[in-house]
All heavy atoms as a GROMACS GRO file, in nm:
protein
  645
    1MET      N    1   9.094  14.645   7.816
    1MET     CA    2   9.140  14.504   7.826
    1MET      C    3   9.040  14.428   7.921
    1MET      O    4   9.029  14.456   8.033
    1MET     CB    5   9.282  14.502   7.883
    1MET     CG    6   9.360  14.384   7.853
    1MET     SD    7   9.533  14.427   7.881
    1MET     CE    8   9.572  14.294   7.990
    2ASN      N    9   8.980  14.331   7.856
    2ASN     CA   10   8.879  14.245   7.932
    2ASN      C   11   8.948  14.126   7.996
    2ASN      O   12   9.000  14.030   7.924
    2ASN     CB   13   8.774  14.203   7.833
    2ASN     CG   14   8.659  14.124   7.911
    2ASN    OD1   15   8.641  14.125   8.031
    2ASN    ND2   16   8.572  14.068   7.824
    3GLN      N   17   8.954  14.120   8.132
    3GLN     CA   18   9.010  14.007   8.199
    3GLN      C   19   8.902  13.923   8.262
    3GLN      O   20   8.833  13.974   8.358
    3GLN     CB   21   9.104  14.056   8.297
    3GLN     CG   22   9.236  14.122   8.243
    3GLN     CD   23   9.330  14.154   8.350
    3GLN    OE1   24   9.294  14.175   8.461
    3GLN    NE2   25   9.460  14.158   8.309
    4GLU      N   26   8.881  13.807   8.208
    4GLU     CA   27   8.782  13.710   8.268
    4GLU      C   28   8.853  13.635   8.377
    4GLU      O   29   8.961  13.594   8.373
    4GLU     CB   30   8.723  13.616   8.162
    4GLU     CG   31   8.648  13.689   8.056
    4GLU     CD   32   8.591  13.600   7.956
    4GLU    OE1   33   8.536  13.490   8.011
    4GLU    OE2   34   8.590  13.633   7.841
    5LYS      N   35   8.769  13.603   8.483
    5LYS     CA   36   8.817  13.515   8.593
    5LYS      C   37   8.746  13.385   8.580
    5LYS      O   38   8.626  13.376   8.567
    5LYS     CB   39   8.794  13.585   8.728
    5LYS     CG   40   8.877  13.708   8.746
    5LYS     CD   41   8.854  13.761   8.885
    5LYS     CE   42   8.926  13.888   8.900
    5LYS     NZ   43   8.917  13.950   9.034
    6PHE      N   44   8.824  13.275   8.604
    6PHE     CA   45   8.768  13.149   8.611
    6PHE      C   46   8.794  13.087   8.754
    6PHE      O   47   8.902  13.092   8.800
    6PHE     CB   48   8.833  13.055   8.502
    6PHE     CG   49   8.799  13.103   8.352
    6PHE    CD1   50   8.893  13.190   8.294
    6PHE    CD2   51   8.684  13.057   8.297
    6PHE    CE1   52   8.872  13.226   8.168
    6PHE    CE2   53   8.656  13.095   8.167
    6PHE     CZ   54   8.744  13.184   8.106
    7TYR      N   55   8.685  13.026   8.796
    7TYR     CA   56   8.694  12.960   8.933
    7TYR      C   57   8.679  12.814   8.908
    7TYR      O   58   8.588  12.766   8.845
    7TYR     CB   59   8.600  13.022   9.027
    7TYR     CG   60   8.624  13.166   9.056
    7TYR    CD1   61   8.561  13.264   8.982
    7TYR    CD2   62   8.714  13.207   9.158
    7TYR    CE1   63   8.580  13.399   9.004
    7TYR    CE2   64   8.739  13.340   9.175
    7TYR     CZ   65   8.664  13.432   9.097
    7TYR     OH   66   8.691  13.562   9.125
    8ILE      N   67   8.767  12.741   8.972
    8ILE     CA   68   8.756  12.588   8.964
    8ILE      C   69   8.734  12.526   9.099
    8ILE      O   70   8.798  12.564   9.189
    8ILE     CB   71   8.882  12.537   8.908
    8ILE    CG1   72   8.909  12.579   8.766
    8ILE    CG2   73   8.879  12.376   8.901
    8ILE    CD1   74   9.042  12.545   8.708
    9GLU      N   75   8.630  12.451   9.108
    9GLU     CA   76   8.604  12.385   9.238
    9GLU      C   77   8.683  12.256   9.240
    9GLU      O   78   8.659  12.171   9.156
    9GLU     CB   79   8.448  12.352   9.245
    9GLU     CG   80   8.418  12.292   9.381
    9GLU     CD   81   8.267  12.270   9.393
    9GLU    OE1   82   8.187  12.347   9.329
    9GLU    OE2   83   8.231  12.178   9.474
   10LEU      N   84   8.759  12.246   9.341
   10LEU     CA   85   8.856  12.125   9.354
   10LEU      C   86   8.784  12.013   9.430
   10LEU      O   87   8.707  12.038   9.516
   10LEU     CB   88   8.986  12.164   9.425
   10LEU     CG   89   9.081  12.262   9.354
   10LEU    CD1   90   9.190  12.300   9.435
   10LEU    CD2   91   9.119  12.207   9.215
   11PRO      N   92   8.814  11.889   9.396
   11PRO     CA   93   8.766  11.777   9.480
   11PRO      C   94   8.805  11.794   9.633
   11PRO      O   95   8.906  11.853   9.656
   11PRO     CB   96   8.828  11.658   9.415
   11PRO     CG   97   8.869  11.698   9.279
   11PRO     CD   98   8.906  11.844   9.298
   12ALA      N   99   8.738  11.726   9.709
   12ALA     CA  100   8.772  11.728   9.858
   12ALA      C  101   8.880  11.632   9.889
   12ALA      O  102   8.848  11.512   9.919
   12ALA     CB  103   8.638  11.691   9.945
   13PHE      N  104   9.009  11.669   9.863
   13PHE     CA  105   9.119  11.580   9.888
   13PHE      C  106   9.133  11.546  10.035
   13PHE      O  107   9.109  11.636  10.114
   13PHE     CB  108   9.246  11.640   9.837
   13PHE     CG  109   9.242  11.681   9.685
   13PHE    CD1  110   9.245  11.809   9.636
   13PHE    CD2  111   9.230  11.576   9.589
   13PHE    CE1  112   9.242  11.841   9.509
   13PHE    CE2  113   9.232  11.600   9.458
   13PHE     CZ  114   9.231  11.732   9.417
   14THR      N  115   9.168  11.429  10.076
   14THR     CA  116   9.191  11.385  10.210
   14THR      C  117   9.340  11.335  10.222
   14THR      O  118   9.371  11.304  10.340
   14THR     CB  119   9.088  11.273  10.253
   14THR    OG1  120   9.121  11.160  10.169
   14THR    CG2  121   8.951  11.326  10.231
   15GLY      N  122   9.408  11.317  10.127
   15GLY     CA  123   9.536  11.249  10.134
   15GLY      C  124   9.532  11.092  10.123
   15GLY      O  125   9.626  11.026  10.161
   16ARG      N  126   9.411  11.053  10.094
   16ARG     CA  127   9.387  10.904  10.082
   16ARG      C  128   9.493  10.841   9.996
   16ARG      O  129   9.514  10.903   9.892
   16ARG     CB  130   9.239  10.882  10.028
   16ARG     CG  131   9.209  10.745   9.997
   16ARG     CD  132   9.070  10.732   9.947
   16ARG     NE  133   9.052  10.738   9.806
   16ARG     CZ  134   9.048  10.648   9.712
   16ARG    NH1  135   9.054  10.522   9.750
   16ARG    NH2  136   9.021  10.666   9.589
   17ASN      N  137   9.542  10.721  10.032
   17ASN     CA  138   9.636  10.651   9.950
   17ASN      C  139   9.546  10.569   9.857
   17ASN      O  140   9.486  10.472   9.887
   17ASN     CB  141   9.710  10.564  10.039
   17ASN     CG  142   9.819  10.486   9.972
   17ASN    OD1  143   9.860  10.516   9.855
   17ASN    ND2  144   9.880  10.380  10.022
   18VAL      N  145   9.549  10.607   9.729
   18VAL     CA  146   9.474  10.550   9.627
   18VAL      C  147   9.539  10.411   9.593
   18VAL      O  148   9.662  10.405   9.557
   18VAL     CB  149   9.452  10.625   9.497
   18VAL    CG1  150   9.373  10.561   9.396
   18VAL    CG2  151   9.407  10.768   9.542
   19PRO      N  152   9.467  10.298   9.599
   19PRO     CA  153   9.530  10.175   9.576
   19PRO      C  154   9.582  10.164   9.428
   19PRO      O  155   9.519  10.211   9.344
   19PRO     CB  156   9.412  10.072   9.607
   19PRO     CG  157   9.319  10.147   9.696
   19PRO     CD  158   9.327  10.291   9.655
   20ILE      N  159   9.691  10.086   9.415
   20ILE     CA  160   9.739  10.070   9.285
   20ILE      C  161   9.644  10.007   9.189
   20ILE      O  162   9.631  10.046   9.067
   20ILE     CB  163   9.864   9.970   9.291
   20ILE    CG1  164   9.980  10.046   9.376
   20ILE    CG2  165   9.910   9.938   9.147
   20ILE    CD1  166  10.034  10.167   9.313
   21ALA      N  167   9.560   9.908   9.236
   21ALA     CA  168   9.462   9.841   9.148
   21ALA      C  169   9.352   9.939   9.103
   21ALA      O  170   9.314   9.930   8.980
   21ALA     CB  171   9.389   9.730   9.220
   22GLU      N  172   9.319  10.033   9.193
   22GLU     CA  173   9.222  10.135   9.151
   22GLU      C  174   9.287  10.239   9.043
   22GLU      O  175   9.214  10.262   8.948
   22GLU     CB  176   9.183  10.218   9.266
   22GLU     CG  177   9.067  10.304   9.257
   22GLU     CD  178   9.027  10.377   9.390
   22GLU    OE1  179   9.025  10.316   9.496
   22GLU    OE2  180   8.990  10.488   9.380
   23ILE      N  181   9.404  10.271   9.066
   23ILE     CA  182   9.467  10.366   8.963
   23ILE      C  183   9.485  10.288   8.824
   23ILE      O  184   9.452  10.340   8.731
   23ILE     CB  185   9.599  10.406   9.019
   23ILE    CG1  186   9.592  10.491   9.141
   23ILE    CG2  187   9.684  10.476   8.909
   23ILE    CD1  188   9.723  10.521   9.213
   24ALA      N  189   9.529  10.162   8.832
   24ALA     CA  190   9.546  10.083   8.713
   24ALA      C  191   9.413  10.080   8.638
   24ALA      O  192   9.414  10.087   8.511
   24ALA     CB  193   9.601   9.944   8.741
   25LYS      N  194   9.304  10.051   8.706
   25LYS     CA  195   9.170  10.039   8.640
   25LYS      C  196   9.130  10.171   8.578
   25LYS      O  197   9.089  10.174   8.462
   25LYS     CB  198   9.062   9.992   8.735
   25LYS     CG  199   8.929   9.975   8.687
   25LYS     CD  200   8.837   9.925   8.783
   25LYS     CE  201   8.695   9.906   8.727
   25LYS     NZ  202   8.594   9.858   8.814
   26ALA      N  203   9.162  10.291   8.648
   26ALA     CA  204   9.122  10.421   8.585
   26ALA      C  205   9.225  10.445   8.465
   26ALA      O  206   9.178  10.517   8.375
   26ALA     CB  207   9.150  10.528   8.695
   27MET      N  208   9.337  10.403   8.456
   27MET     CA  209   9.435  10.423   8.350
   27MET      C  210   9.412  10.309   8.233
   27MET      O  211   9.472  10.331   8.126
   27MET     CB  212   9.577  10.418   8.399
   27MET     CG  213   9.615  10.537   8.479
   27MET     SD  214   9.781  10.507   8.550
   27MET     CE  215   9.876  10.544   8.406
   28HIS      N  216   9.331  10.221   8.266
   28HIS     CA  217   9.313  10.102   8.169
   28HIS      C  218   9.454  10.036   8.140
   28HIS      O  219   9.486  10.004   8.026
   28HIS     CB  220   9.254  10.140   8.038
   28HIS     CG  221   9.124  10.215   8.042
   28HIS    ND1  222   9.007  10.159   8.090
   28HIS    CD2  223   9.079  10.351   8.035
   28HIS    CE1  224   8.912  10.241   8.103
   28HIS    NE2  225   8.957  10.363   8.078
   29LYS      N  226   9.526  10.014   8.257
   29LYS     CA  227   9.652   9.946   8.248
   29LYS      C  228   9.653   9.827   8.351
   29LYS      O  229   9.567   9.835   8.439
   29LYS     CB  230   9.766  10.046   8.277
   29LYS     CG  231   9.781  10.159   8.177
   29LYS     CD  232   9.833  10.107   8.044
   29LYS     CE  233   9.865  10.215   7.947
   29LYS     NZ  234   9.902  10.163   7.815
   30ASP      N  235   9.759   9.753   8.343
   30ASP     CA  236   9.768   9.653   8.444
   30ASP      C  237   9.843   9.707   8.568
   30ASP      O  238   9.913   9.803   8.558
   30ASP     CB  239   9.868   9.539   8.378
   30ASP     CG  240   9.882   9.423   8.475
   30ASP    OD1  241   9.798   9.339   8.481
   30ASP    OD2  242   9.998   9.416   8.534
   31ALA      N  243   9.815   9.649   8.681
   31ALA     CA  244   9.869   9.704   8.802
   31ALA      C  245  10.009   9.702   8.802
   31ALA      O  246  10.085   9.787   8.865
   31ALA     CB  247   9.811   9.619   8.925
   32GLN      N  248  10.077   9.592   8.743
   32GLN     CA  249  10.221   9.584   8.737
   32GLN      C  250  10.285   9.709   8.660
   32GLN      O  251  10.395   9.747   8.696
   32GLN     CB  252  10.258   9.452   8.680
   32GLN     CG  253  10.406   9.418   8.682
   32GLN     CD  254  10.454   9.397   8.829
   32GLN    OE1  255  10.388   9.404   8.930
   32GLN    NE2  256  10.589   9.364   8.839
   33TYR      N  257  10.211   9.748   8.565
   33TYR     CA  258  10.261   9.859   8.477
   33TYR      C  259  10.265   9.983   8.567
   33TYR      O  260  10.365  10.062   8.558
   33TYR     CB  261  10.151   9.886   8.372
   33TYR     CG  262  10.172  10.025   8.288
   33TYR    CD1  263  10.252  10.017   8.167
   33TYR    CD2  264  10.115  10.140   8.328
   33TYR    CE1  265  10.270  10.128   8.097
   33TYR    CE2  266  10.134  10.256   8.252
   33TYR     CZ  267  10.204  10.258   8.137
   33TYR     OH  268  10.222  10.366   8.067
   34VAL      N  269  10.169  10.011   8.656
   34VAL     CA  270  10.175  10.125   8.755
   34VAL      C  271  10.283  10.103   8.858
   34VAL      O  272  10.362  10.194   8.880
   34VAL     CB  273  10.032  10.137   8.819
   34VAL    CG1  274  10.042  10.248   8.919
   34VAL    CG2  275   9.925  10.159   8.719
   35ARG      N  276  10.295   9.981   8.914
   35ARG     CA  277  10.404   9.961   9.010
   35ARG      C  278  10.540   9.984   8.954
   35ARG      O  279  10.624  10.065   9.018
   35ARG     CB  280  10.390   9.822   9.068
   35ARG     CG  281  10.273   9.800   9.164
   35ARG     CD  282  10.282   9.665   9.237
   35ARG     NE  283  10.265   9.555   9.145
   35ARG     CZ  284  10.138   9.508   9.133
   35ARG    NH1  285  10.031   9.562   9.201
   35ARG    NH2  286  10.113   9.398   9.056
   36ILE      N  287  10.569   9.926   8.839
   36ILE     CA  288  10.703   9.958   8.776
   36ILE      C  289  10.721  10.094   8.735
   36ILE      O  290  10.838  10.161   8.750
   36ILE     CB  291  10.722   9.860   8.648
   36ILE    CG1  292  10.729   9.714   8.706
   36ILE    CG2  293  10.843   9.898   8.579
   36ILE    CD1  294  10.732   9.603   8.597
   37GLY      N  295  10.621  10.166   8.680
   37GLY     CA  296  10.630  10.302   8.649
   37GLY      C  297  10.660  10.393   8.774
   37GLY      O  298  10.742  10.486   8.764
   38LEU      N  299  10.607  10.357   8.884
   38LEU     CA  300  10.638  10.434   9.007
   38LEU      C  301  10.781  10.403   9.053
   38LEU      O  302  10.856  10.490   9.090
   38LEU     CB  303  10.533  10.394   9.117
   38LEU     CG  304  10.400  10.458   9.102
   38LEU    CD1  305  10.295  10.396   9.193
   38LEU    CD2  306  10.390  10.608   9.118
   39GLN      N  307  10.819  10.286   9.046
   39GLN     CA  308  10.950  10.228   9.086
   39GLN      C  309  11.052  10.305   9.009
   39GLN      O  310  11.162  10.346   9.058
   39GLN     CB  311  10.974  10.083   9.079
   39GLN     CG  312  10.888   9.998   9.174
   39GLN     CD  313  10.891   9.851   9.149
   39GLN    OE1  314  10.977   9.804   9.079
   39GLN    NE2  315  10.797   9.779   9.202
   40LEU      N  316  11.028  10.314   8.873
   40LEU     CA  317  11.136  10.377   8.789
   40LEU      C  318  11.129  10.530   8.788
   40LEU      O  319  11.214  10.598   8.723
   40LEU     CB  320  11.121  10.325   8.642
   40LEU     CG  321  11.146  10.179   8.626
   40LEU    CD1  322  11.115  10.127   8.491
   40LEU    CD2  323  11.290  10.150   8.670
   41GLY      N  324  11.021  10.586   8.850
   41GLY     CA  325  11.011  10.728   8.853
   41GLY      C  326  10.959  10.787   8.723
   41GLY      O  327  10.961  10.908   8.697
   42ILE      N  328  10.892  10.702   8.644
   42ILE     CA  329  10.826  10.742   8.516
   42ILE      C  330  10.694  10.799   8.549
   42ILE      O  331  10.648  10.898   8.480
   42ILE     CB  332  10.816  10.627   8.426
   42ILE    CG1  333  10.958  10.585   8.382
   42ILE    CG2  334  10.740  10.665   8.296
   42ILE    CD1  335  10.968  10.447   8.312
   43LEU      N  336  10.619  10.746   8.633
   43LEU     CA  337  10.484  10.800   8.677
   43LEU      C  338  10.513  10.883   8.801
   43LEU      O  339  10.578  10.842   8.892
   43LEU     CB  340  10.395  10.679   8.713
   43LEU     CG  341  10.360  10.582   8.595
   43LEU    CD1  342  10.280  10.478   8.632
   43LEU    CD2  343  10.296  10.661   8.480
   44HIS      N  344  10.439  11.003   8.801
   44HIS     CA  345  10.481  11.108   8.897
   44HIS      C  346  10.363  11.129   9.000
   44HIS      O  347  10.361  11.232   9.057
   44HIS     CB  348  10.516  11.236   8.839
   44HIS     CG  349  10.632  11.219   8.736
   44HIS    ND1  350  10.754  11.208   8.772
   44HIS    CD2  351  10.631  11.210   8.600
   44HIS    CE1  352  10.846  11.192   8.674
   44HIS    NE2  353  10.774  11.193   8.575
   45PHE      N  354  10.272  11.032   9.008
   45PHE     CA  355  10.145  11.063   9.112
   45PHE      C  356  10.176  10.987   9.240
   45PHE      O  357  10.078  10.984   9.311
   45PHE     CB  358  10.032  11.018   9.038
   45PHE     CG  359  10.033  10.888   8.974
   45PHE    CD1  360  10.020  10.779   9.047
   45PHE    CD2  361  10.029  10.875   8.837
   45PHE    CE1  362  10.018  10.647   9.000
   45PHE    CE2  363  10.018  10.758   8.781
   45PHE     CZ  364  10.014  10.643   8.861
   46GLY      N  365  10.286  10.930   9.271
   46GLY     CA  366  10.307  10.864   9.387
   46GLY      C  367  10.449  10.825   9.414
   46GLY      O  368  10.537  10.864   9.330
   47TYR      N  369  10.466  10.738   9.517
   47TYR     CA  370  10.601  10.706   9.560
   47TYR      C  371  10.619  10.552   9.583
   47TYR      O  372  10.522  10.489   9.630
   47TYR     CB  373  10.631  10.775   9.694
   47TYR     CG  374  10.602  10.924   9.686
   47TYR    CD1  375  10.485  10.973   9.728
   47TYR    CD2  376  10.694  11.013   9.640
   47TYR    CE1  377  10.451  11.110   9.733
   47TYR    CE2  378  10.668  11.144   9.631
   47TYR     CZ  379  10.546  11.193   9.681
   47TYR     OH  380  10.522  11.333   9.669
   48ALA      N  381  10.729  10.502   9.533
   48ALA     CA  382  10.761  10.359   9.554
   48ALA      C  383  10.875  10.362   9.653
   48ALA      O  384  10.978  10.411   9.617
   48ALA     CB  385  10.780  10.292   9.425
   49ILE      N  386  10.852  10.304   9.769
   49ILE     CA  387  10.972  10.306   9.867
   49ILE      C  388  10.997  10.149   9.901
   49ILE      O  389  10.906  10.076   9.939
   49ILE     CB  390  10.926  10.381  10.001
   49ILE    CG1  391  10.892  10.519   9.960
   49ILE    CG2  392  11.028  10.364  10.100
   49ILE    CD1  393  10.820  10.601  10.062
   50LYS      N  394  11.128  10.127   9.905
   50LYS     CA  395  11.172   9.989   9.945
   50LYS      C  396  11.258  10.003  10.059
   50LYS      O  397  11.359  10.070  10.056
   50LYS     CB  398  11.243   9.925   9.826
   50LYS     CG  399  11.295   9.784   9.848
   50LYS     CD  400  11.345   9.723   9.720
   50LYS     CE  401  11.470   9.656   9.754
   50LYS     NZ  402  11.532   9.593   9.634
   51MET      N  403  11.235   9.945  10.161
   51MET     CA  404  11.312   9.941  10.296
   51MET      C  405  11.436   9.858  10.274
   51MET      O  406  11.438   9.766  10.194
   51MET     CB  407  11.230   9.887  10.407
   51MET     CG  408  11.108   9.964  10.436
   51MET     SD  409  11.126  10.146  10.448
   51MET     CE  410  11.164  10.144  10.626
   52ASP      N  411  11.547   9.892  10.340
   52ASP     CA  412  11.684   9.829  10.322
   52ASP      C  413  11.671   9.680  10.338
   52ASP      O  414  11.736   9.600  10.278
   52ASP     CB  415  11.781   9.884  10.414
   52ASP     CG  416  11.817  10.029  10.370
   52ASP    OD1  417  11.810  10.061  10.245
   52ASP    OD2  418  11.869  10.110  10.452
   53ASP      N  419  11.590   9.643  10.455
   53ASP     CA  420  11.578   9.497  10.488
   53ASP      C  421  11.472   9.420  10.416
   53ASP      O  422  11.435   9.317  10.464
   53ASP     CB  423  11.567   9.489  10.636
   53ASP     CG  424  11.441   9.562  10.691
   53ASP    OD1  425  11.385   9.645  10.617
   53ASP    OD2  426  11.405   9.536  10.798
   54SER      N  427  11.416   9.478  10.301
   54SER     CA  428  11.306   9.408  10.237
   54SER      C  429  11.321   9.402  10.086
   54SER      O  430  11.399   9.478  10.034
   54SER     CB  431  11.174   9.490  10.268
   54SER     OG  432  11.071   9.430  10.196
   55SER      N  433  11.255   9.302  10.028
   55SER     CA  434  11.272   9.296   9.873
   55SER      C  435  11.145   9.349   9.814
   55SER      O  436  11.138   9.351   9.697
   55SER     CB  437  11.288   9.148   9.841
   55SER     OG  438  11.172   9.074   9.883
   56GLU      N  439  11.046   9.395   9.891
   56GLU     CA  440  10.912   9.445   9.851
   56GLU      C  441  10.906   9.598   9.862
   56GLU      O  442  10.970   9.654   9.948
   56GLU     CB  443  10.800   9.383   9.927
   56GLU     CG  444  10.794   9.232   9.909
   56GLU     CD  445  10.680   9.175   9.984
   56GLU    OE1  446  10.595   9.252  10.029
   56GLU    OE2  447  10.658   9.045   9.986
   57PHE      N  448  10.835   9.653   9.768
   57PHE     CA  449  10.815   9.801   9.766
   57PHE      C  450  10.678   9.831   9.846
   57PHE      O  451  10.590   9.753   9.836
   57PHE     CB  452  10.796   9.852   9.630
   57PHE     CG  453  10.930   9.865   9.551
   57PHE    CD1  454  10.995   9.760   9.490
   57PHE    CD2  455  10.997   9.997   9.556
   57PHE    CE1  456  11.114   9.783   9.424
   57PHE    CE2  457  11.116  10.008   9.481
   57PHE     CZ  458  11.185   9.897   9.420
   58ASN      N  459  10.680   9.954   9.892
   58ASN     CA  460  10.549  10.003   9.950
   58ASN      C  461  10.518  10.122   9.866
   58ASN      O  462  10.605  10.189   9.825
   58ASN     CB  463  10.570  10.042  10.106
   58ASN     CG  464  10.574   9.931  10.193
   58ASN    OD1  465  10.491   9.842  10.182
   58ASN    ND2  466  10.674   9.930  10.277
   59TYR      N  467  10.393  10.152   9.843
   59TYR     CA  468  10.342  10.247   9.762
   59TYR      C  469  10.260  10.352   9.828
   59TYR      O  470  10.179  10.316   9.901
   59TYR     CB  471  10.267  10.196   9.636
   59TYR     CG  472  10.356  10.101   9.562
   59TYR    CD1  473  10.354   9.964   9.584
   59TYR    CD2  474  10.452  10.140   9.461
   59TYR    CE1  475  10.423   9.877   9.512
   59TYR    CE2  476  10.522  10.046   9.389
   59TYR     CZ  477  10.517   9.910   9.424
   59TYR     OH  478  10.594   9.833   9.353
   60TYR      N  479  10.278  10.474   9.798
   60TYR     CA  480  10.187  10.588   9.854
   60TYR      C  481  10.153  10.677   9.736
   60TYR      O  482  10.240  10.737   9.674
   60TYR     CB  483  10.256  10.664   9.966
   60TYR     CG  484  10.172  10.785  10.011
   60TYR    CD1  485  10.037  10.754  10.053
   60TYR    CD2  486  10.212  10.909  10.004
   60TYR    CE1  487   9.959  10.850  10.101
   60TYR    CE2  488  10.122  11.013  10.050
   60TYR     CZ  489  10.001  10.985  10.105
   60TYR     OH  490   9.932  11.076  10.145
   61CYS      N  491  10.029  10.681   9.710
   61CYS     CA  492   9.966  10.760   9.589
   61CYS      C  493   9.860  10.841   9.645
   61CYS      O  494   9.745  10.805   9.646
   61CYS     CB  495   9.917  10.667   9.482
   61CYS     SG  496  10.046  10.553   9.415
   62PRO      N  497   9.893  10.965   9.698
   62PRO     CA  498   9.793  11.048   9.748
   62PRO      C  499   9.690  11.093   9.642
   62PRO      O  500   9.726  11.121   9.534
   62PRO     CB  501   9.872  11.165   9.803
   62PRO     CG  502  10.002  11.168   9.741
   62PRO     CD  503  10.024  11.022   9.696
   63ASP      N  504   9.565  11.108   9.690
   63ASP     CA  505   9.450  11.131   9.592
   63ASP      C  506   9.474  11.259   9.521
   63ASP      O  507   9.438  11.261   9.392
   63ASP     CB  508   9.314  11.133   9.667
   63ASP     CG  509   9.307  11.229   9.779
   63ASP    OD1  510   9.404  11.301   9.820
   63ASP    OD2  511   9.203  11.236   9.842
   64ARG      N  512   9.529  11.359   9.582
   64ARG     CA  513   9.550  11.496   9.504
   64ARG      C  514   9.654  11.475   9.386
   64ARG      O  515   9.628  11.518   9.278
   64ARG     CB  516   9.595  11.604   9.601
   64ARG     CG  517   9.606  11.732   9.521
   64ARG     CD  518   9.643  11.847   9.607
   64ARG     NE  519   9.637  11.972   9.538
   64ARG     CZ  520   9.574  12.084   9.572
   64ARG    NH1  521   9.506  12.073   9.682
   64ARG    NH2  522   9.564  12.186   9.495
   65LYS      N  523   9.765  11.403   9.417
   65LYS     CA  524   9.868  11.389   9.309
   65LYS      C  525   9.806  11.303   9.197
   65LYS      O  526   9.834  11.328   9.078
   65LYS     CB  527   9.994  11.329   9.361
   65LYS     CG  528  10.076  11.434   9.444
   65LYS     CD  529  10.218  11.382   9.470
   65LYS     CE  530  10.304  11.357   9.362
   65LYS     NZ  531  10.364  11.482   9.308
   66VAL      N  532   9.726  11.201   9.229
   66VAL     CA  533   9.672  11.113   9.128
   66VAL      C  534   9.574  11.203   9.040
   66VAL      O  535   9.591  11.194   8.920
   66VAL     CB  536   9.600  10.996   9.182
   66VAL    CG1  537   9.513  10.918   9.089
   66VAL    CG2  538   9.694  10.900   9.263
   67TRP      N  539   9.503  11.282   9.102
   67TRP     CA  540   9.411  11.375   9.024
   67TRP      C  541   9.477  11.478   8.942
   67TRP      O  542   9.454  11.485   8.825
   67TRP     CB  543   9.314  11.460   9.124
   67TRP     CG  544   9.228  11.546   9.054
   67TRP    CD1  545   9.103  11.510   8.990
   67TRP    CD2  546   9.234  11.687   9.049
   67TRP    NE1  547   9.042  11.623   8.943
   67TRP    CE2  548   9.133  11.736   8.978
   67TRP    CE3  549   9.333  11.773   9.103
   67TRP    CZ2  550   9.110  11.865   8.952
   67TRP    CZ3  551   9.311  11.911   9.078
   67TRP    CH2  552   9.203  11.964   9.003
   68GLU      N  553   9.590  11.533   8.987
   68GLU     CA  554   9.666  11.626   8.914
   68GLU      C  555   9.733  11.564   8.795
   68GLU      O  556   9.745  11.626   8.692
   68GLU     CB  557   9.769  11.686   9.003
   68GLU     CG  558   9.716  11.788   9.108
   68GLU     CD  559   9.824  11.832   9.210
   68GLU    OE1  560   9.942  11.778   9.213
   68GLU    OE2  561   9.787  11.935   9.283
   69GLU      N  562   9.777  11.440   8.810
   69GLU     CA  563   9.849  11.371   8.691
   69GLU      C  564   9.758  11.305   8.593
   69GLU      O  565   9.796  11.300   8.478
   69GLU     CB  566   9.955  11.267   8.761
   69GLU     CG  567  10.072  11.341   8.830
   69GLU     CD  568  10.158  11.428   8.744
   69GLU    OE1  569  10.178  11.378   8.629
   69GLU    OE2  570  10.205  11.532   8.785
   70ILE      N  571   9.655  11.237   8.644
   70ILE     CA  572   9.574  11.151   8.552
   70ILE      C  573   9.433  11.189   8.542
   70ILE      O  574   9.358  11.138   8.470
   70ILE     CB  575   9.594  10.994   8.569
   70ILE    CG1  576   9.536  10.959   8.701
   70ILE    CG2  577   9.737  10.958   8.563
   70ILE    CD1  578   9.518  10.804   8.722
   71GLY      N  579   9.394  11.288   8.639
   71GLY     CA  580   9.255  11.328   8.627
   71GLY      C  581   9.149  11.246   8.706
   71GLY      O  582   9.035  11.265   8.691
   72TYR      N  583   9.202  11.150   8.779
   72TYR     CA  584   9.113  11.051   8.841
   72TYR      C  585   9.093  11.093   8.981
   72TYR      O  586   9.191  11.120   9.061
   72TYR     CB  587   9.166  10.907   8.827
   72TYR     CG  588   9.092  10.803   8.932
   72TYR    CD1  589   8.965  10.762   8.872
   72TYR    CD2  590   9.131  10.763   9.043
   72TYR    CE1  591   8.891  10.676   8.948
   72TYR    CE2  592   9.054  10.679   9.116
   72TYR     CZ  593   8.930  10.634   9.064
   72TYR     OH  594   8.860  10.545   9.142
   73PHE      N  595   8.972  11.096   9.035
   73PHE     CA  596   8.947  11.121   9.184
   73PHE      C  597   8.820  11.039   9.221
   73PHE      O  598   8.722  11.034   9.143
   73PHE     CB  599   8.920  11.266   9.209
   73PHE     CG  600   8.883  11.291   9.349
   73PHE    CD1  601   8.980  11.290   9.452
   73PHE    CD2  602   8.751  11.313   9.386
   73PHE    CE1  603   8.958  11.310   9.581
   73PHE    CE2  604   8.726  11.338   9.520
   73PHE     CZ  605   8.820  11.338   9.624
   74LYS      N  606   8.825  10.983   9.331
   74LYS     CA  607   8.710  10.909   9.398
   74LYS      C  608   8.712  10.949   9.537
   74LYS      O  609   8.809  10.928   9.614
   74LYS     CB  610   8.730  10.758   9.381
   74LYS     CG  611   8.611  10.673   9.438
   74LYS     CD  612   8.644  10.527   9.414
   74LYS     CE  613   8.543  10.434   9.505
   74LYS     NZ  614   8.580  10.304   9.496
   75PRO      N  615   8.599  11.010   9.585
   75PRO     CA  616   8.594  11.051   9.736
   75PRO      C  617   8.621  10.938   9.817
   75PRO      O  618   8.580  10.818   9.799
   75PRO     CB  619   8.460  11.111   9.747
   75PRO     CG  620   8.400  11.121   9.604
   75PRO     CD  621   8.474  11.026   9.516
   76ASP      N  622   8.681  10.973   9.937
   76ASP     CA  623   8.693  10.874  10.053
   76ASP      C  624   8.561  10.861  10.115
   76ASP      O  625   8.495  10.938  10.139
   76ASP     CB  626   8.802  10.934  10.146
   76ASP     CG  627   8.846  10.833  10.245
   76ASP    OD1  628   8.801  10.712  10.250
   76ASP    OD2  629   8.922  10.868  10.342
   77LYS      N  630   8.518  10.729  10.124
   77LYS     CA  631   8.387  10.703  10.182
   77LYS      C  632   8.391  10.683  10.335
   77LYS      O  633   8.285  10.643  10.395
   77LYS     CB  634   8.337  10.576  10.122
   77LYS     CG  635   8.326  10.587   9.970
   77LYS     CD  636   8.191  10.564   9.920
   77LYS     CE  637   8.187  10.564   9.768
   77LYS     NZ  638   8.105  10.636   9.704
   78THR      N  639   8.498  10.700  10.398
   78THR     CA  640   8.508  10.687  10.543
   78THR      C  641   8.467  10.808  10.618
   78THR      O  642   8.473  10.919  10.572
   78THR     CB  643   8.648  10.632  10.592
   78THR    OG1  644   8.742  10.732  10.553
   78THR    CG2  645   8.674  10.501  10.539
   0.00000   0.00000   0.00000
């Protein structure tokens, strides 16, 4: 039985919060599409959080989850 091993080099994830506009561009979609998808739980590469005393959402899309779900990664330049 021949068992081959494959090694994959992963990107250097930093936990960078990938901006919604950057994700939308990579997906060839509108930013509002991404925001609503996160709010409804349809897109699984980030989190949409609304504080009790606010009408606006905050978004956190860590670079690793974005890469795992849509295959997009851009290194952090800082």
